[in-house]
C-alpha positions, -999 to +999 in steps of 0.1 A: -424-018+411-392-030+392-358-029+413-328-023+394-292-022+405-267+002+391-232+000+399-211+030+391-237+050+398-227+080+415-213+099+383-210+097+348-230+073+328-239+053+358-255+082+376-275+092+344-290+055+338-299+051+377-319+083+376-337+077+346-344+042+357-357+058+393-373+082+368-391+056+352-405+042+380-379+016+391-366+012+425-329+019+422-300+006+443-272+031+433-239+013+443-210+033+445-180+049+469-186+086+469-206+092+505-215+128+490-230+114+455-248+088+476-261+112+497-275+134+470-288+102+454-307+091+483-319+126+488-339+120+451-352+086+462-328+060+454-314+037+478-275+041+482-251+011+488-217+021+493-194-003+482-157-006+470-162-030+441-124-023+433-110-044+464-123-077+450-109-098+482-140-108+499-162-092+474-184-123+472-189-123+507-201-089+510-223-086+481-240-118+496-247-095+530-255-063+516-279-077+486-294-106+511-329-087+507-328-074+473-340-093+443-331-069+412-346-073+378-323-051+363-288-051+370-265-024+353-227-032+356-214-003+350-188+005+375-151+010+359-120+029+355-090+035+334-055+041+343-033+070+328-031+065+290+002+054+279+022+026+261+020-005+280+059-012+284+058+020+306+025+007+327+028+004+364+018-032+375-007-019+403-026-005+375-029-035+354-040-053+386-064-026+392-082-019+362-085-061+356-106-058+392-124-028+387-136-037+346-139-073+348-135-091+382-158-073+398-184-073+368-184-113+369-189-114+413-217-090+412-237-107+380-225-143+398-245-126+429-275-111+413-280-138+378-293-170+396-322-150+413-330-137+379-327-173+362-352-187+391-375-163+388-373-165+351-371-127+344-347-100+344-319-080+321-281-074+326-265-047+313-227-042+307-210-009+298-184-018+272-164+004+247-158+004+215-122+002+228-128-037+231-138-040+194-110-022+173-075-011+180-071+016+205-035+032+214-022+040+248-052+020+263-041-017+261-052-030+294-085-013+293-090-023+261-083-060+272-107-059+302-135-045+280-132-070+256-133-097+280-162-082+297-182-082+258-171-115+252-184-126+288-218-107+282-226-126+250-218-159+262-238-152+295-266-144+273-265-175+260-264-195+295-293-174+306-317-173+276-336-205+281-347-189+312-360-157+298-333-133+311-319-108+289-281-097+286-267-065+263-236-051+261-233-012+256-202-005+233-198+032+240-179+054+218-166+088+233-188+099+259-186+134+281-182+117+316-154+119+343-138+085+335-101+105+324-106+133+354-080+118+374-060+107+346-055+134+322-052+172+326-081+197+322-067+207+292-069+174+275-101+167+285-115+197+270-097+190+237-111+157+237-150+171+240-144+200+222-174+207+195-199+193+216-192+162+196-193+134+223-220+114+233-240+128+271-248+100+299-279+108+295-281+098+256-268+060+271-295+064+298-322+066+270-308+042+249-311+016+284-346+025+286-355+020+250-339-015+252-358-025+282-391-013+272-388-039+241-415-067+246-397-099+264-395-116+233-367-094+220-330-092+236-304-066+219-272-085+224-253-053+218-259-017+211-231+007+200-239+043+207-214+070+189-208+104+180-224+112+146-188+128+138-167+100+155-156+081+121-128+065+135-113+055+167-105+084+188-074+088+204-064+094+240-029+106+242-008+100+270+005+131+291+041+119+287+031+119+247+021+158+246+051+172+267 
């Protein structure tokens, strides 16, 4: 039974991927911060791992201890967050640091903890949940876009580092996905407007693509896949609450 490790596994895309991998027969380590959600995942047969990946100070040591007996064949770097959308000039410095730590730094450290074992075993697949915001202009989300662009660049360079050992790397470039990403930074009305008409990609759609990529033969590596709503022909706008007033 292959072992998979999924970060940000307690909701949205991460939870959908973790459950899909479990249903496909993987032994899944689900990383997150929500005790109730982790308990629910444990009841479904997944292995819960409570870690605050946004706290990057001392994270390498905490990962080394937490993953001491783990040997993941699949790593899904999904954990991430978004600060309240708005003009960069008006951002709180704390939100800048928090997004960089949660969306980028922790993914580098998690990969650094897991990738050497994959390289030594000559097998493995690492996924990164990126965003269309990394590849096209996106107003009100400058720092988020920067972190996802950096993550995408890292993923593609990492693929070249690991390809001689047979380890695959895939960047997931998601368009608008109906997930809890904005639940703490946008009002319920704003979120409803974003997802009106049932035109958004669902977390389960992303999970299905991950399984499809994993199922390809070992000599095939999908370096990046874009998954977008059919009715999303342009970059979706994310208005700040300030702009709406």
